[in-house]
Each structure stands twice: as structure tokens, then as C-alpha cells.
N, C-alpha and C positions, 0 to 999 in steps of 0.2 A: 364670675363664672357663668355662663349662660345655663338657662333651665334645660334639664333633659327633656327630650320630646315626649309628649304624653302618649302612652299606649293606646291601641285601638282595643275596644272591648268587643269581644265576639260573644254574643248571647245565643245560646242553644235551646232548642225546643224539640219535644217529642223524641224521635229516634235519635237525633243528634246528641241530645242530652243524655239519653241512655247510653249511647256509644262511648261518650267522653266521660261519663260519671261526674259531670260538672255542669252547672247552668251558665257559667260565664268564664271565659279564658281571656287573658290579656296578652297581646302579641305587639310586635313592632309594626308601625305604619310602613306603607310601600304600595305595592300593587295588590289587586285582589288575590291573585295567584300566591303572592308572598304571604299575605295575611292568613290565607286558608292553610298554606303549607306550615306556617308557624303554629297554627292550631292543631294540625295533624301530628306535628312534632311533639307537642304537649299531651296529646290524646290520640294514639295511633288507630284506636278503633273508628275514629271519624272517617278514615279513608274508605270504609265500606258504605258509608250512608251519604257522604257529600255529593256524589254524582247524582242522587235522586232528590237533593234539596233545592229549594228556592233561596236565593241569597238577596238581602237588602243591605245597602250602605246608606246609612242615614235616612232609612225609610224609602229609598228609591231601589228598584229592582236593578241588580247588577248581573251582567251577562258576560263580560269580557275579562279575561285573565289579566290583561294589562291595564284595566281600570284602576286609576289612582285611588288609594284609600289614605286620606290624610291623618295626621296624628290627632287623637281624641275623637275620631269617628267611632260610630257604633255599627257593628256588622251583625245581623240577624240571621241565623241559619234555621230555616223554617221547613216544615213538611211541604212537598210539592203543592202548588196551587191547582186546584181543579178549575177547568174552564167552563164557560157556559154562557 
């Protein structure tokens, strides 16, 4: 029997952590939109803060909903980055 795919770990910081009531959620791999949707399904309060957050997938800024997120990836949900 093949091993089950490893989940994606969604690490939450600042307002996202407060909204979710957790610091880490585990969701199924797929697209960025699917991963974030899975996180919102577990912690509905995230829907209020995600539009203002910066998202990293394995340390690289993610901007496209269709971006693939592989099994075992780490997704960080951070406060918005200030430019300068």
C-alpha cells in the first residue's frame, strides 16, 4: 500500500494566528487557493485576514491562486510586508 501524501503545514503569524486560534494547520496539498481554502475550512476566521497577508511557499513569495503547493510544503501566512 503506498504511503499517504504528506500534508502541507500552514504556519500562521500575528493576526492570522489570532484569527485561527492556532499557530499551525495541516491541509492537503494542491494549489495555493486550495491550501488556503482548506485552512479557512478549519479556521473560518482566517477569511477576514487572508486578503491582507503575505504568503510564502517554502520561503518564496506566492501570488497566484493556481500556484502548485506540493505535499510536505510549508506555507507561511505573514503580516503584509512593508516596502521601501
